[in-house]
N, C-alpha and C positions, 0 to 999 in steps of 0.2 A: 684702438677698434672703431669702425666705423658706426657713426649715431644711430644708434636703433631703430629710431623714428622721429618725426620732424619734429614733435612738438621737446626733443633735446637740443632744439637749434630756434634762435629768438631773428627773426630778420627784421633789419634796418634802413627805410627808404630815405638816403639823404637827401634833403629838400633845403640845404640851409644855405645854398649861394644866393650872390646878387641878381642873379640873373640879368646882368649888364647886356649882355649880346643878341637877348631877348628884348632888348628896349626898357630894363627897368621890373619888367612883368615879371612875376615870380613862374618860375617852369612849369614847376608842379601842379601848377593851377592852370595852365594855358590849357586849351581847347584841343583834341584831336578826337574827330569823329565823333564831337557832340560830345565828349567827356575829359575832363582833366585828366593829363597825363599821368598825375601820380595813381588815377582809380587803374588806368591799366595794367601800371606796376604793381600795383597788390594786389590784380586778377591772376596774372601771373608767379607772382612770388606766392600769395598764402599757401595753397596747396603743396608746397615747398618745403614750407618750417612752420612754427606751433607760434608762438605770438609774435606781433610784429610792433614795431616800433618808428614811429617816422622823426627823423631828427630837419629840425624848422625854427629859423631865428624869426621869420613873419608870417604875416596870414595864419598866425598857429589857430585862429578859431576855425576858418576853415579847413584847415586839416583837421583839425577836431572831430570833424562831420562825419570823416571817413570812421569813425569809431575806434582808434587807435593810439595809445598814447603819443603826445607832440613832445619829444625833447629838445629844446633849446641848447646852445654850444656853452660851453663853460668856460671856455676861451672868449674874448672879447676882440671886436673889429672884422666879422667874417671872414673867420680864420681858415677856411679852406676843410676838404672833405676827413682830413685828419682829427677837427675840432669835433665833428658831428659824431667820426667813430670812435673818438674818445666817452665823448657824451654816452653814445647807443650802450658801449661795453659796460659803464658804469651802471646803466641802468637793467643791464642784461641780468637775468637772473637763471639763465641756463647754460651747459659747458661751450655751446656754440653759440657763433654769431657771422650772419650771414649777411651781407651787402649788397645795395643796390639801388643807383640812380634813380631821382623821381624823373628824369629825362630821356631813360631809355624805355619804351613801353614797350618793344620788341622781345625780351629778356628771353633767353631758352627756358622753356618749358622742365627741363631738366637741368638746369644751370646749379642746383643745390646737391643735388646726390654726385653729380661728377665732381664738381668740387669736394665734396668729402672721401670719396673715393683715392683721388691724389694725394689728400691731405693725411689720412692714416696710411696709404702704401707708402707713405715716404715718414712717418712720422715726424710730418713737421708740423708746424703754428699756424702757419697762414696759407692756404690756397687760394692761387691767383688765378683769374682766366686767360688766356692768350690767345689769338687770332693772327696768325701768322709769324712774323717777328714783332707784332703790337701788343706788347702788355695791357691788359685792363685793370688796373687796380681798385677801381672802386666797385668790380665785381669780384667779391673773398667771401672768402669763409675762413673763421679764425677761430681758435682754441680763447675761450673769456678770461683764459689767465695770464694772456697780453696784457692787461690794462698796465699794470704796474710797470713796463717798461716802454710803451707808449706816453703814458701821462711824463714820465721824465722824458723823452723825446722832446714831447712838444713842451712844457716847459724850458727846456733848455734853448729852444725859438725853432726845432723842427718843423718843418709843415709837410714836407713832400712824403711820399706815401711810399717811393721806391726809395730812400733813404732811410727811411724807419725798418723795411724788409729788409736788407741787409743786417741788423742788428739779431735779427731770430733768424729761424729754420723756415724757411719757405720750400716753396713747390710752384711752379707755373704749370696750370694745366690747358691743353690743348683744346679748343673750339673751333679747329679751322672747318670744320663741317659746317658750323652756322654764324659764318662772320657778319653776315647781315644783322643777327640779333643784336647785335651789341652797339648799334646805329642810335647816336645819341643828338636830340634834336637843340637846336641852342639859338636857334634864330625865328624870325618869322617866316623866312622864305624858305627853311628847312624843315619846320611845320606846314607852311602849306604843300609841299614838295610831300610829306607824308600822308594827307588826309587820304581816306578812302578811294580807291581808284585810280590815285596819281603813281603809286608807287606799289610794289609787287611786295609779299614780304607773307 
């Protein structure tokens, strides 16, 4: 069944990376149009979900200023998005968890409802956004009972979202009408290019 309300869905913003292509800067805190990128993501994600968690391994005091619980990876060594996802699922108290990265400030305002529709129509465990032939694995909605399987996968050394999905019943949800909404900002040049007035959105 489709989640009855956003309160059934916890949002998880993934901000636990090294930011190596951003010169080591914490990407979620890099300023876009005068505000940290994570603030843009929060503005777009918050109306679509209930509680929100922020997955972060550094600058935790800065992320805490946004008024949301900040959770670190439970796996060591900046183990990638699945490590943040595992920590998020472990902290999730709702039946569903929706994820979005901190460096994609233009995410669709209907991301979660569309993922929920696809998830329930296919009776899947995970729904993942797709634009054209490109899977967008960090934009996902999943049932919280997927945690034990994810823990088993990561404890065995698994780190790739696409490989974990193969263990589950999952569905790709097309967003071919809004590919630009999934633009992520990884470098200082991309950040400058997306400042107001430089790139239409």
